[in-house]
LUMZAMI-358727 format. One record per residue: residue in one letter; x, z, y of N, C-alpha, C, CB in turn. Coordinates in steps of 0.2 Angstrom, whole numbers. Glycine has a CB too. Layout:
BEGIN
ATOM, residu, n.x, n.z, n.y, ca.x, ca.z, ca.y, c.x, c.z, c.y, cb.x, cb.z, cb.y
ATOM, A, X, Z, Y, X, Z, Y, X, Z, Y, X, Z, Y
...
END
This chain:
BEGIN
ATOM, residu, n.x, n.z, n.y, ca.x, ca.z, ca.y, c.x, c.z, c.y, cb.x, cb.z, cb.y
ATOM, X, 87, -28, 96, 81, -24, 98, 76, -24, 92, 78, -27, 104
ATOM, X, 74, -18, 90, 69, -17, 85, 62, -20, 87, 69, -10, 83
ATOM, X, 59, -22, 82, 52, -25, 83, 47, -19, 84, 50, -29, 77
ATOM, X, 43, -19, 88, 38, -14, 89, 31, -15, 85, 36, -13, 97
ATOM, X, 31, -21, 82, 25, -23, 78, 24, -18, 72, 26, -30, 75
ATOM, X, 18, -15, 72, 17, -11, 66, 9, -11, 65, 18, -3, 68
ATOM, X, 8, -13, 59, 1, -14, 56, 0, -10, 50, -1, -21, 56
ATOM, X, -6, -7, 49, -7, -3, 43, -14, -4, 41, -5, 4, 43
ATOM, X, -16, -4, 35, -23, -5, 32, -23, 0, 26, -25, -12, 31
ATOM, X, -29, 4, 26, -30, 8, 20, -35, 4, 16, -32, 15, 22
ATOM, X, -33, 3, 9, -38, 1, 4, -43, 6, 2, -35, -3, -2
ATOM, X, -40, 12, 1, -44, 18, -1, -41, 24, 1, -44, 17, -9
ATOM, X, -45, 29, 3, -42, 36, 4, -48, 41, 3, -40, 36, 12
ATOM, X, -47, 44, -3, -53, 48, -6, -53, 54, -1, -51, 50, -13
ATOM, X, -47, 57, 2, -47, 63, 6, -51, 62, 12, -40, 65, 7
ATOM, X, -51, 55, 15, -55, 54, 21, -62, 55, 20, -54, 46, 23
ATOM, X, -65, 54, 14, -72, 55, 13, -73, 63, 12, -74, 51, 7
ATOM, X, -68, 66, 8, -69, 73, 6, -62, 76, 6, -73, 74, 0
ATOM, X, -60, 80, 11, -53, 83, 11, -52, 88, 6, -52, 86, 18
ATOM, X, -57, 91, 3, -56, 96, -2, -57, 93, -9, -61, 101, -1
ATOM, X, -57, 86, -10, -58, 83, -17, -52, 85, -21, -59, 75, -16
ATOM, X, -54, 87, -27, -49, 89, -32, -44, 84, -35, -52, 93, -38
ATOM, X, -47, 78, -35, -43, 72, -38, -44, 66, -33, -44, 71, -45
ATOM, X, -39, 63, -32, -40, 57, -27, -34, 53, -27, -41, 60, -20
ATOM, X, -35, 47, -23, -30, 42, -22, -30, 39, -15, -31, 36, -27
ATOM, X, -25, 37, -12, -24, 34, -6, -20, 28, -7, -22, 39, 0
ATOM, X, -22, 22, -5, -18, 16, -6, -18, 13, 1, -21, 11, -11
ATOM, X, -12, 11, 4, -11, 8, 10, -6, 3, 10, -10, 13, 16
ATOM, X, -7, -2, 15, -1, -7, 16, 1, -7, 23, -4, -15, 14
ATOM, X, 7, -8, 24, 10, -7, 31, 15, -13, 32, 14, -1, 31
ATOM, X, 15, -15, 38, 20, -20, 41, 24, -17, 46, 17, -27, 42
ATOM, X, 30, -17, 46, 34, -14, 51, 41, -17, 51, 35, -6, 51
ATOM, X, 44, -19, 57, 50, -21, 58, 52, -27, 53, 56, -16, 57
ATOM, X, 47, -32, 53, 47, -38, 49, 48, -37, 42, 54, -42, 51
ATOM, X, 45, -31, 39, 45, -30, 32, 38, -27, 30, 50, -25, 30
ATOM, X, 36, -29, 24, 30, -26, 21, 31, -21, 16, 26, -32, 18
ATOM, X, 27, -16, 16, 27, -10, 12, 20, -9, 9, 30, -4, 16
ATOM, X, 20, -5, 3, 14, -3, 1, 15, 4, -2, 11, -8, -5
ATOM, X, 10, 8, -1, 11, 15, -3, 4, 17, -7, 12, 20, 3
ATOM, X, 5, 21, -13, 0, 24, -16, 1, 31, -18, -2, 20, -23
ATOM, X, -3, 35, -16, -2, 43, -17, -8, 45, -21, -2, 47, -11
ATOM, X, -7, 48, -27, -12, 51, -31, -11, 59, -32, -12, 48, -39
ATOM, X, -16, 62, -31, -15, 70, -31, -21, 73, -36, -16, 72, -24
ATOM, X, -19, 79, -38, -24, 83, -42, -23, 90, -40, -23, 82, -49
ATOM, X, -28, 94, -39, -28, 101, -37, -32, 105, -42, -30, 102, -30
ATOM, X, -30, 110, -45, -34, 114, -50, -39, 117, -46, -29, 119, -54
ATOM, X, -37, 119, -40, -42, 123, -35, -41, 120, -28, -41, 131, -36
ATOM, X, -46, 118, -25, -45, 114, -19, -42, 119, -14, -52, 112, -16
ATOM, X, -43, 126, -14, -40, 130, -10, -33, 133, -11, -44, 136, -9
ATOM, X, -30, 131, -17, -24, 133, -20, -19, 127, -19, -24, 135, -27
ATOM, X, -15, 127, -14, -10, 122, -13, -4, 122, -18, -7, 122, -6
ATOM, X, -3, 128, -21, 2, 129, -26, 1, 125, -32, 4, 136, -27
ATOM, X, -6, 124, -34, -8, 120, -40, -8, 113, -39, -14, 123, -42
ATOM, X, -6, 110, -33, -6, 103, -32, -1, 99, -35, -6, 102, -24
ATOM, X, -3, 94, -38, 2, 89, -41, 1, 83, -37, 1, 88, -49
ATOM, X, 6, 79, -35, 6, 73, -32, 11, 68, -34, 7, 75, -24
ATOM, X, 9, 62, -34, 14, 57, -36, 13, 51, -30, 12, 54, -43
ATOM, X, 19, 49, -28, 19, 44, -23, 23, 38, -25, 22, 47, -16
ATOM, X, 20, 32, -25, 23, 26, -27, 24, 22, -21, 18, 22, -33
ATOM, X, 29, 19, -20, 31, 14, -14, 34, 8, -17, 36, 18, -10
ATOM, X, 32, 3, -13, 34, -4, -14, 37, -7, -8, 29, -9, -17
ATOM, X, 43, -9, -8, 47, -11, -2, 49, -19, -3, 53, -7, 0
ATOM, X, 47, -23, 2, 48, -30, 2, 54, -31, 8, 42, -34, 3
ATOM, X, 59, -34, 6, 64, -36, 12, 61, -41, 16, 71, -38, 9
ATOM, X, 65, -43, 21, 62, -48, 26, 61, -55, 23, 67, -49, 32
ATOM, X, 66, -57, 18, 65, -63, 15, 58, -64, 11, 71, -65, 10
ATOM, X, 57, -58, 7, 51, -58, 3, 45, -57, 7, 52, -53, -3
ATOM, X, 45, -54, 12, 40, -53, 17, 38, -60, 20, 41, -48, 23
ATOM, X, 43, -64, 21, 41, -71, 23, 38, -75, 18, 48, -74, 25
ATOM, X, 40, -74, 11, 37, -77, 6, 30, -75, 5, 41, -76, -1
ATOM, X, 29, -69, 6, 22, -66, 6, 18, -69, 11, 22, -58, 7
ATOM, X, 20, -70, 17, 16, -74, 22, 15, -81, 20, 20, -73, 29
ATOM, X, 20, -84, 18, 19, -91, 16, 14, -92, 10, 26, -94, 13
ATOM, X, 14, -88, 5, 9, -88, 0, 2, -86, 2, 12, -84, -6
ATOM, X, 2, -82, 7, -5, -80, 9, -7, -84, 15, -4, -72, 12
ATOM, X, -3, -89, 17, -5, -94, 22, -6, -91, 29, -12, -97, 20
ATOM, X, -1, -86, 30, -1, -83, 37, 5, -84, 41, -3, -75, 36
ATOM, X, 5, -83, 47, 11, -84, 51, 13, -78, 55, 11, -90, 56
ATOM, X, 9, -72, 55, 11, -66, 59, 8, -60, 55, 8, -67, 66
ATOM, X, 11, -55, 57, 9, -48, 54, 2, -47, 53, 13, -43, 57
ATOM, X, -1, -47, 59, -8, -46, 59, -12, -50, 54, -11, -46, 66
ATOM, X, -11, -56, 54, -15, -61, 49, -13, -59, 42, -13, -68, 51
ATOM, X, -7, -57, 41, -5, -56, 34, -9, -50, 32, 3, -54, 34
ATOM, X, -9, -44, 36, -12, -38, 34, -20, -40, 32, -12, -33, 39
ATOM, X, -23, -44, 37, -30, -46, 36, -31, -50, 30, -32, -49, 42
ATOM, X, -27, -55, 29, -27, -59, 23, -27, -55, 16, -22, -65, 23
ATOM, X, -22, -50, 16, -21, -46, 10, -27, -42, 9, -15, -42, 10
ATOM, X, -29, -39, 14, -35, -34, 14, -41, -38, 11, -37, -31, 21
ATOM, X, -42, -44, 14, -48, -48, 12, -48, -50, 5, -49, -54, 17
ATOM, X, -42, -52, 3, -41, -55, -4, -42, -49, -9, -34, -58, -4
ATOM, X, -39, -43, -8, -39, -38, -13, -44, -32, -12, -32, -35, -13
ATOM, X, -48, -32, -6, -52, -26, -5, -57, -25, -11, -56, -28, 1
ATOM, X, -59, -30, -14, -64, -29, -20, -61, -25, -25, -67, -36, -23
ATOM, X, -54, -24, -25, -51, -20, -30, -48, -14, -27, -45, -25, -34
ATOM, X, -51, -11, -22, -48, -6, -18, -46, 0, -23, -53, -3, -13
ATOM, X, -49, 1, -29, -47, 7, -33, -40, 6, -36, -52, 8, -38
ATOM, X, -38, -1, -36, -31, -2, -39, -28, -8, -36, -32, -3, -47
ATOM, X, -29, -8, -29, -26, -14, -25, -19, -15, -27, -28, -13, -18
ATOM, X, -15, -10, -28, -8, -10, -29, -6, -14, -35, -5, -3, -30
ATOM, X, -10, -13, -40, -9, -17, -46, -10, -25, -45, -13, -14, -52
ATOM, X, -16, -26, -42, -18, -33, -41, -13, -36, -36, -25, -33, -38
ATOM, X, -10, -33, -31, -6, -36, -26, 1, -37, -30, -5, -31, -20
ATOM, X, 4, -32, -33, 10, -33, -37, 10, -39, -42, 13, -27, -40
ATOM, X, 4, -39, -46, 3, -45, -51, 3, -51, -47, -3, -44, -54
ATOM, X, 0, -52, -41, 0, -58, -38, 7, -60, -35, -5, -58, -32
ATOM, X, 10, -55, -33, 17, -56, -30, 22, -58, -36, 20, -50, -27
ATOM, X, 21, -55, -42, 25, -57, -48, 24, -64, -50, 24, -52, -54
ATOM, X, 17, -66, -49, 16, -73, -51, 19, -78, -46, 8, -74, -51
ATOM, X, 19, -76, -40, 22, -81, -35, 30, -80, -34, 19, -79, -28
ATOM, X, 33, -76, -38, 40, -75, -37, 42, -71, -31, 43, -82, -37
ATOM, X, 38, -67, -29, 39, -63, -23, 42, -56, -25, 33, -61, -18
ATOM, X, 48, -54, -23, 52, -48, -26, 51, -42, -21, 59, -50, -27
ATOM, X, 51, -36, -24, 50, -30, -21, 54, -25, -25, 43, -28, -20
ATOM, X, 56, -19, -21, 59, -13, -24, 53, -8, -25, 64, -10, -20
ATOM, X, 53, -5, -31, 48, 0, -32, 51, 7, -33, 44, -2, -39
ATOM, X, 48, 12, -31, 50, 19, -31, 44, 24, -33, 54, 21, -25
ATOM, X, 46, 29, -37, 41, 34, -38, 44, 41, -36, 38, 34, -46
ATOM, X, 40, 45, -33, 42, 51, -31, 37, 56, -34, 42, 52, -23
ATOM, X, 39, 62, -37, 35, 67, -40, 35, 73, -36, 37, 68, -47
END
């Protein structure tokens, strides 16, 4: 039976403040089915009304169950909700580049993840 636990937190979402912003970033962390994920989307539009001129890059970090458990251990948490809150509290002051700070911290702790970039 699959877990129905799902938590997500946005560190930054420029489009939330201004949907027509020409350049922006969205960074979010997610916990689902015993795994931690992080997503960063950067976009640029030459003209806010011209969807054809839009350029977008999506970066994704995937942590397997074993490394999600290590993430919980090193963050001093025992459940998904506490993990998300602990990571948000620890890295919110770096909301503009939380992904870099989180991955650097994970690298220092020996926490492994898969990284993908989509254009």
